[in-house]
SERO-4910 file (N, C-alpha, C, O; in steps of 0.05 Angstrom, whole numbers):
BEGIN
 pado doro    nc1    nc2    nc3   cac1   cac2   cac3    cc1    cc2    cc3    oc1    oc2    oc3
  Unk    A     17    -23     -1     -3     -2      0     19     24     -1     41     23      9
  Unk    A      7     46    -15     24     70    -16      7     92     -3    -17     92     -3
  Unk    A     21    111      8     12    136     17     17    159      2     40    160     -9
  Unk    A     -2    184     -4      5    204    -15      6    225      7    -13    236     18
  Unk    A     31    230     12     37    243     40     35    277     39     40    292     57
  Unk    A     25    284     13     23    313      8      4    317    -13     13    315    -36
  Unk    A    -26    326     -9    -40    335    -30    -56    358    -19    -55    365      4
  Unk    A    -72    368    -38    -94    391    -28   -119    384    -43   -125    393    -66
  Unk    A   -134    365    -28   -158    352    -36   -177    380    -44   -191    381    -64
  Unk    A   -175    403    -24   -193    424    -28   -187    443    -52   -202    459    -61
  Unk    A   -168    439    -59   -156    454    -88   -162    440   -112   -153    449   -133
  Unk    A   -177    416   -111   -185    404   -138   -202    415   -150   -219    426   -137
  Unk    A   -203    418   -178   -225    429   -194   -242    409   -200   -236    394   -219
  Unk    A   -266    404   -186   -285    380   -192   -307    387   -206   -327    372   -207
  Unk    A   -306    410   -218   -331    418   -235   -337    401   -256   -360    399   -264
  Unk    A   -316    387   -268   -320    368   -290   -311    339   -283   -304    323   -300
  Unk    A   -313    333   -256   -301    310   -248   -324    291   -240   -335    295   -219
  Unk    A   -332    270   -258   -351    255   -250   -350    242   -226   -332    225   -223
  Unk    A   -369    247   -205   -366    232   -182   -355    248   -163   -356    240   -139
  Unk    A   -342    271   -169   -331    289   -149   -310    278   -133   -296    260   -140
  Unk    A   -308    291   -108   -288    278    -87   -291    252    -82   -271    239    -76
  Unk    A   -314    241    -84   -314    213    -79   -304    193    -98   -298    170    -92
  Unk    A   -302    205   -121   -287    189   -142   -260    192   -140   -246    172   -144
  Unk    A   -250    211   -136   -219    218   -130   -210    204   -108   -186    196   -109
  Unk    A   -223    199    -87   -214    186    -64   -216    151    -71   -199    136    -62
  Unk    A   -236    144    -85   -240    119    -93   -221    107   -114   -213     84   -114
  Unk    A   -215    130   -135   -196    121   -152   -167    115   -141   -151     99   -153
  Unk    A   -160    129   -118   -134    132   -103   -133    102    -93   -114     87    -99
  Unk    A   -156     95    -77   -159     68    -63   -152     46    -83   -135     29    -79
  Unk    A   -167     47   -103   -164     27   -128   -134     22   -134   -125      0   -141
  Unk    A   -123     41   -133    -89     40   -140    -72     31   -118    -48     28   -120
  Unk    A    -87     28    -94    -73     18    -71    -58     38    -53    -38     34    -40
  Unk    A    -74     65    -57    -68     87    -37    -79     84    -13   -102     92    -12
  Unk    A    -68     73     10    -80     71     34    -88     97     51   -108     98     66
  Unk    A    -73    117     48    -75    137     64    -66    165     49    -48    165     31
  Unk    A    -81    189     59    -73    215     45    -67    234     66    -76    230     88
  Unk    A    -54    254     62    -50    277     77    -58    298     62    -44    301     42
  Unk    A    -78    316     65    -89    338     55    -78    362     71    -84    366     95
  Unk    A    -62    377     56    -51    400     69    -60    429     67    -66    439     45
  Unk    A    -60    441     89    -70    469     92    -51    488     79    -27    485     77
  Unk    A    -65    509     70    -47    533     54    -54    558     70    -38    577     68
  Unk    A    -77    561     87    -84    584    100   -102    573    124   -109    550    129
  Unk    A   -109    598    136   -123    591    164   -155    582    157   -168    569    173
  Unk    A   -163    588    138   -192    575    129   -190    548    121   -206    531    128
  Unk    A   -169    545    104   -167    512    101   -157    495    124   -164    472    124
  Unk    A   -142    504    142   -136    495    164   -157    485    183   -155    467    200
  Unk    A   -180    503    175   -203    494    193   -224    474    177   -236    456    188
  Unk    A   -227    480    148   -249    470    136   -241    440    127   -258    423    121
  Unk    A   -212    435    127   -206    409    121   -213    386    139   -213    363    133
  Unk    A   -218    396    163   -230    374    184   -256    359    176   -261    336    182
  Unk    A   -273    378    159   -296    365    152   -289    342    128   -305    324    125
  Unk    A   -271    344    116   -266    323     95   -252    303    114   -263    281    112
  Unk    A   -231    304    133   -221    280    144   -242    267    168   -238    245    179
  Unk    A   -261    284    174   -283    271    185   -298    250    175   -309    234    190
  Unk    A   -299    249    149   -313    230    136   -296    203    128   -306    182    122
  Unk    A   -269    208    129   -256    184    119   -235    180    137   -219    199    142
  Unk    A   -232    154    148   -214    145    167   -185    141    155   -168    136    172
  Unk    A   -177    142    131   -154    141    120   -144    167    110   -123    166     98
  Unk    A   -155    192    113   -151    218    109   -142    234    133   -156    234    154
  Unk    A   -119    248    131   -108    264    156   -107    291    141   -110    294    116
  Unk    A   -103    314    161    -99    341    149    -77    358    169    -71    349    191
  Unk    A    -70    377    161    -50    391    170    -59    424    180    -82    430    176
  Unk    A    -44    440    191    -54    466    193    -29    486    190     -7    482    202
  Unk    A    -35    508    173    -12    524    172    -19    548    147    -41    551    136
  Unk    A      0    558    144     -2    581    122     21    585    101     43    594    108
  Unk    A     17    579     75     34    571     56     51    598     55     41    620     60
  Unk    A     79    595     48     92    620     47     89    640     24     96    663     25
  Unk    A     76    628     -1     62    647    -21     37    659    -14     25    672    -31
  Unk    A     28    658     11     -1    669     11      3    704     12     24    715     14
  Unk    A    -19    715     10    -14    745      9     -1    758     37     -9    752     59
  Unk    A     15    770     33     30    781     56     15    800     70     18    804     94
  Unk    A     -4    814     56    -18    834     72    -39    821     91    -51    835    107
  Unk    A    -44    793     90    -59    782    112    -46    777    137    -23    768    136
  Unk    A    -56    781    157    -43    779    184    -30    753    187    -41    732    179
  Unk    A     -9    753    199      6    728    203     -8    712    226    -18    724    245
  Unk    A     -7    685    225    -20    672    245      3    673    270     28    673    268
  Unk    A    -13    674    295      6    671    318     13    644    324      1    626    313
  Unk    A     34    639    343     39    612    349     16    597    364     10    573    363
  Unk    A      6    616    378    -18    604    396    -42    596    380    -56    577    387
  Unk    A    -46    612    356    -70    601    339    -62    574    326    -78    555    326
  Unk    A    -38    572    316    -28    546    302    -28    522    322    -35    499    316
  Unk    A    -20    528    345    -20    506    365    -48    499    373    -54    476    376
  Unk    A    -67    521    376    -93    512    380   -105    500    357   -118    480    361
  Unk    A   -102    508    331   -110    492    311   -100    459    304   -113    440    294
  Unk    A    -74    461    316    -63    433    315    -76    415    329    -74    391    323
  Unk    A    -92    423    348   -105    404    365   -133    393    352   -146    376    364
  Unk    A   -140    403    333   -163    395    318   -167    367    309   -148    360    296
  Unk    A   -183    351    310   -183    323    301   -170    316    275   -174    327    253
  Unk    A   -155    295    279   -139    279    255   -117    302    241   -109    299    218
  Unk    A   -110    322    257    -89    339    244    -65    327    257    -63    323    282
  Unk    A    -46    322    239    -18    311    243      6    323    237     28    312    238
  Unk    A     -2    350    230     23    365    226     18    392    223     -5    401    219
  Unk    A     42    408    226     40    438    223     51    447    198     73    437    193
  Unk    A     40    464    179     47    468    151     27    468    131      5    460    139
  Unk    A     28    474    105     58    476     97     67    506    104     51    525    104
  Unk    A     94    507    109    104    534    114    137    536    103    149    516     95
  Unk    A    146    558    103    174    555     91    181    582     79    171    604     85
  Unk    A    203    575     58    212    603     49    215    600     17    225    581      6
  Unk    A    206    617      6    208    615    -26    221    642    -40    210    663    -42
  Unk    A    241    638    -46    257    659    -62    256    660    -89    267    678   -102
  Unk    A    241    639   -100    238    641   -129    217    654   -139    221    670   -158
  Unk    A    188    650   -128    165    665   -137    165    690   -122    157    711   -133
  Unk    A    174    691    -97    162    716    -78    182    724    -63    177    726    -39
  Unk    A    211    730    -73    230    737    -53    223    764    -40    233    770    -19
  Unk    A    205    780    -53    199    809    -42    187    804    -17    192    821      0
  Unk    A    172    784    -10    162    778     16    177    761     36    167    745     52
  Unk    A    197    765     31    224    744     48    215    749     78    211    731     94
  Unk    A    213    776     84    216    781    116    188    768    127    187    756    148
  Unk    A    167    770    112    140    760    120    142    731    122    131    719    141
  Unk    A    155    716    102    155    690    103    175    679    123    172    656    132
  Unk    A    196    695    131    214    688    147    199    688    178    202    669    193
  Unk    A    184    706    184    169    704    207    149    687    210    142    678    232
  Unk    A    139    680    189    114    661    185    127    633    193    117    618    210
  Unk    A    151    628    180    164    603    181    174    599    209    173    575    217
  Unk    A    183    616    223    195    620    253    170    613    269    172    596    287
  Unk    A    143    626    263    124    619    281    114    589    278    108    576    299
  Unk    A    113    578    253    105    553    250    122    532    264    112    513    275
  Unk    A    150    537    264    170    522    273    165    523    307    171    504    321
  Unk    A    157    543    315    155    544    344    130    528    352    131    513    372
  Unk    A    107    532    338     84    518    338     88    489    336     76    473    351
  Unk    A    107    480    317    106    452    312    120    441    337    113    419    344
  Unk    A    139    454    352    153    443    374    134    443    399    135    426    417
  Unk    A    117    464    396     99    465    420     77    443    422     71    431    443
  Unk    A     66    438    396     45    420    389     59    393    391     44    374    396
  Unk    A     82    388    388     94    361    383     83    346    365     74    323    370
  Unk    A     84    363    337     76    356    312     89    360    292     90    385    289
  Unk    A    104    346    274    120    346    250    112    377    235     90    388    239
  Unk    A    129    387    219    126    410    207    132    403    176    150    389    168
  Unk    A    114    416    161    116    410    129    127    436    115    115    457    114
  Unk    A    153    430    104    169    453     95    167    455     64    170    435     50
  Unk    A    161    480     54    160    485     28    188    501     28    192    518     46
  Unk    A    207    496      9    232    508      2    236    508    -22    231    489    -36
  Unk    A    248    535    -32    256    541    -59    274    564    -60    266    586    -52
  Unk    A    298    560    -70    316    578    -73    322    598    -46    326    622    -45
  Unk    A    323    575    -24    327    587      2    341    570     21    335    568     44
  Unk    A    363    556      7    375    534     21    391    540     49    390    527     70
  Unk    A    405    560     43    418    567     69    398    577     92    400    567    114
  Unk    A    382    594     87    362    605    103    344    584    117    339    585    141
  Unk    A    334    562     97    320    544    110    335    526    129    326    518    151
  Unk    A    357    522    119    371    500    141    380    516    164    381    505    186
  Unk    A    385    538    161    394    557    189    367    557    210    370    554    234
  Unk    A    343    560    199    324    560    215    315    541    228    305    543    251
  Unk    A    318    512    211    311    488    219    333    479    245    327    466    265
  Unk    A    359    489    240    381    488    261    373    500    284    377    489    306
  Unk    A    360    524    283    354    543    305    332    532    320    331    535    344
  Unk    A    314    518    307    288    510    319    287    474    320    266    461    316
  Unk    A    307    466    324    309    436    322    288    426    342    282    438    363
  Unk    A    277    404    336    253    390    355    250    357    349    252    347    327
  Unk    A    246    346    371    241    315    367    225    309    346    227    287    335
  Unk    A    203    332    338    183    320    323    190    325    290    176    315    272
  Unk    A    212    341    286    226    341    261    205    348    242    187    364    248
  Unk    A    207    337    216    186    341    195    195    332    171    210    312    169
  Unk    A    185    346    147    189    335    119    195    360    103    182    381    106
  Unk    A    214    359     85    219    379     63    202    365     40    211    346     29
  Unk    A    176    375     32    160    363     13    169    379    -14    182    400    -17
  Unk    A    157    360    -32    162    368    -63    195    378    -63    201    401    -67
  Unk    A    213    359    -60    239    368    -56    250    372    -89    245    357   -107
  Unk    A    265    392    -91    278    398   -116    304    409   -114    316    419   -133
  Unk    A    314    406    -85    341    422    -78    363    404    -87    361    388   -105
  Unk    A    387    407    -69    411    395    -70    415    372    -54    400    370    -34
  Unk    A    433    351    -58    438    333    -41    450    345    -16    443    335      5
  Unk    A    467    366    -16    475    377      9    453    392     31    456    396     56
  Unk    A    432    398     14    412    410     32    397    385     49    392    383     73
  Unk    A    393    366     27    376    343     38    389    329     58    376    317     75
  Unk    A    418    329     58    436    316     79    436    331    108    437    319    129
  Unk    A    435    357    103    434    376    124    406    372    143    405    370    167
  Unk    A    387    371    125    360    367    138    358    341    154    351    339    177
  Unk    A    365    322    138    364    295    153    382    292    179    377    275    196
  Unk    A    401    310    181    415    309    207    400    317    229    405    310    251
  Unk    A    378    333    223    359    347    244    334    331    244    312    340    251
  Unk    A    338    309    235    314    285    234    295    289    212    275    274    211
  Unk    A    298    305    195    276    309    169    279    286    150    300    273    146
  Unk    A    255    282    140    250    263    118    245    280     92    237    303     94
  Unk    A    250    269     69    254    283     43    234    273     22    239    252     10
  Unk    A    214    287     17    188    275     -3    191    283    -30    197    306    -35
  Unk    A    187    266    -47    186    272    -78    164    270    -92    149    251    -89
  Unk    A    159    289   -109    132    293   -122    136    284   -155    157    277   -165
  Unk    A    113    288   -166    113    282   -199    138    299   -214    144    292   -237
  Unk    A    152    318   -203    172    327   -213    197    309   -218    213    312   -237
  Unk    A    198    289   -199    223    271   -204    218    255   -233    237    244   -243
  Unk    A    195    254   -244    191    241   -266    197    255   -292    197    243   -313
  Unk    A    200    280   -290    202    304   -312    229    293   -327    248    281   -317
  Unk    A    226    302   -352    252    294   -371    277    309   -361    299    300   -363
  Unk    A    271    334   -349    293    353   -346    303    353   -314    317    371   -305
  Unk    A    293    330   -300    296    328   -270    318    307   -268    317    289   -251
  Unk    A    340    309   -286    362    287   -279    378    298   -256    387    281   -240
  Unk    A    381    321   -251    398    324   -226    381    312   -200    392    296   -185
  Unk    A    357    319   -196    338    309   -174    342    280   -173    348    270   -151
  Unk    A    339    261   -198    340    238   -196    367    224   -183    366    203   -170
  Unk    A    390    240   -187    417    233   -175    417    239   -141    432    227   -126
  Unk    A    398    258   -133    392    265   -108    378    236    -97    389    223    -80
  Unk    A    356    230   -108    342    207    -98    361    181    -98    356    163    -83
  Unk    A    381    180   -113    398    158   -108    409    159    -84    412    139    -70
  Unk    A    417    183    -75    434    184    -43    416    184    -22    426    180      0
  Unk    A    393    189    -24    375    195      2    366    164     11    352    150     -3
  Unk    A    377    156     36    373    131     46    337    123     42    320    141     40
  Unk    A    333    102     41    307     93     33    291     99     62    267    103     60
  Unk    A    299     99     80    280    101    109    278    130    112    270    138    134
  Unk    A    285    150     91    282    176    100    264    187     75    258    211     74
  Unk    A    255    172     56    239    183     35    205    174     38    194    153     44
  Unk    A    192    203     28    165    200     26    162    205     -4    180    213    -18
  Unk    A    133    199    -12    123    204    -37    102    221    -40     87    220    -21
  Unk    A     97    234    -55     70    254    -56     62    263    -81     77    259   -100
  Unk    A     39    277    -86     28    284   -113     31    313   -111     38    324   -132
  Unk    A     25    329    -88     22    354    -89      0    367   -103     -2    391   -108
  Unk    A    -18    346   -109    -43    352   -127    -59    373   -114    -58    377    -89
  Unk    A    -76    388   -133    -75    383   -161    -53    394   -179    -56    395   -203
  Unk    A    -29    402   -168    -11    408   -188      8    385   -191      4    363   -179
  Unk    A     33    390   -209     50    374   -217     47    343   -221     60    325   -209
  Unk    A     29    341   -238     23    315   -247     47    302   -260     61    313   -277
  Unk    A     51    277   -250     77    260   -263     70    252   -292     47    249   -301
  Unk    A     94    248   -306     90    235   -330     76    210   -325     81    198   -304
  Unk    A     59    199   -342     48    209   -368     27    231   -367     16    240   -387
  Unk    A     21    240   -342     -1    259   -341      4    289   -340    -12    307   -334
  Unk    A     31    293   -347     40    321   -340     21    341   -360     16    338   -384
  Unk    A     14    359   -345      0    385   -360    -34    379   -350    -50    397   -352
  Unk    A    -41    358   -341    -66    351   -329    -70    358   -301    -51    364   -286
  Unk    A    -95    357   -292    -99    359   -259    -87    336   -244    -95    314   -249
  Unk    A    -74    339   -230    -61    318   -212    -79    309   -192    -96    325   -183
  Unk    A    -78    283   -183    -97    269   -164    -79    253   -146    -56    247   -155
  Unk    A    -86    244   -123    -74    226   -108    -68    200   -117    -47    189   -108
  Unk    A    -83    188   -135    -81    162   -148    -53    165   -166    -40    145   -172
  Unk    A    -45    186   -174    -23    186   -190      4    185   -169     26    186   -179
  Unk    A      1    184   -146     26    180   -130     38    151   -138     61    146   -132
  Unk    A     26    138   -149     38    109   -157     57    111   -177     75     95   -180
  Unk    A     53    134   -194     73    138   -217    100    150   -204    122    143   -213
  Unk    A     99    167   -185    117    179   -168    131    156   -159    154    152   -168
  Unk    A    121    140   -143    134    114   -127    148     98   -149    171     92   -146
  Unk    A    133     90   -172    148     76   -189    174     81   -197    192     64   -198
  Unk    A    175    111   -205    198    124   -210    218    124   -195    240    120   -205
  Unk    A    213    131   -164    232    128   -144    243     98   -140    267     93   -137
  Unk    A    226     82   -139    232     53   -143    252     46   -162    271     31   -155
  Unk    A    249     55   -185    265     51   -208    295     60   -208    314     47   -216
  Unk    A    293     87   -194    316     99   -186    335     84   -167    359     82   -169
  Unk    A    319     73   -150    334     59   -125    338     32   -130    349     18   -113
  Unk    A    330     21   -154    336     -4   -167    322    -26   -144    333    -46   -136
  Unk    A    297    -16   -137    284    -37   -121    253    -42   -131    245    -28   -150
  Unk    A    236    -61   -120    210    -66   -129    190    -42   -120    196    -27   -102
  Unk    A    171    -40   -133    152    -13   -125    137    -26    -99    124    -12    -84
  Unk    A    142    -54    -95    127    -63    -72    142    -55    -44    131    -50    -23
  Unk    A    171    -57    -49    190    -51    -27    191    -22    -24    195    -13     -1
  Unk    A    186     -5    -45    189     24    -40    160     32    -25    159     49     -8
  Unk    A    139     19    -33    111     27    -24    112     18     10    103     33     27
  Unk    A    122     -4     16    124    -15     43    137      3     65    128      9     87
  Unk    A    163     11     52    182     28     65    173     56     66    173     67     89
  Unk    A    165     69     47    152     98     47    128    101     62    123    123     71
  Unk    A    110     80     67     87     79     85     95     74    112     81     83    130
  Unk    A    116     60    118    123     59    147    139     85    156    140     92    180
  Unk    A    153     98    135    166    122    139    143    143    147    146    157    167
  Unk    A    123    143    134    103    158    136     87    156    167     81    175    180
  Unk    A     83    134    172     69    128    201     87    132    219     78    139    241
  Unk    A    118    130    216    137    135    237    138    166    244    136    176    266
  Unk    A    140    179    221    144    213    222    119    223    236    121    239    255
  Unk    A     95    214    228     71    228    238     59    216    263     38    225    273
  Unk    A     71    195    274     65    185    298     38    168    301     24    166    321
  Unk    A     35    155    273     10    141    273     12    110    277     34     99    276
  Unk    A     -8     97    281     -5     68    283    -16     57    259    -36     67    249
  Unk    A     -4     36    248    -15     21    222    -33     -2    231    -43    -17    215
***
């Protein structure tokens, strides 16, 4: 069985999807996807996602504010995040982090938001989900400053082996998305080769970043199978072994019972 360790069910466009969200979840189950983590991007989704998780035993959620949210919005307080993390089936804080690729101008806002999420993660004793792009040194510096037994995951990883190695020293896991299947992702596949199997997660980040052969289409949790197959091929193992290990990794990181 596989786990989609990072998706955004509330961001899917279901207007032309026969069967709606039920079909999305059913199709994932049919492909052996046993659990999903649907990730919040703002305070509204941090609350509303609990309506989805309440209906399905195998779906969990997180609480947090994405670094590319409107910097005019008020920053969440540490207390707000800790309180939200107490909601049913919330297993993580985030996604949060730093993005100098799309929004370097809002760096100060991102830095303060990331810091608050890290503090909340430590207080709530729940892992943090980190979005990072073109901010390697700053991200690692903050992770070092706010080390926690709960650690977390660098999701949709596209950075260097050196960054992954540094994060793993603080207990972090590294998650790969459909990007790893892209033709121009040779450098990323080299990083996959070096990451220990017991630190790898797989994800879709749906509705974005559909893997080959679905690139350009709306992504769904069922497509984590293609991500897993690609990672298994890179590691030279069967998809069954990759699925078993990454599922164990997910349950270990998020302190869940199988």
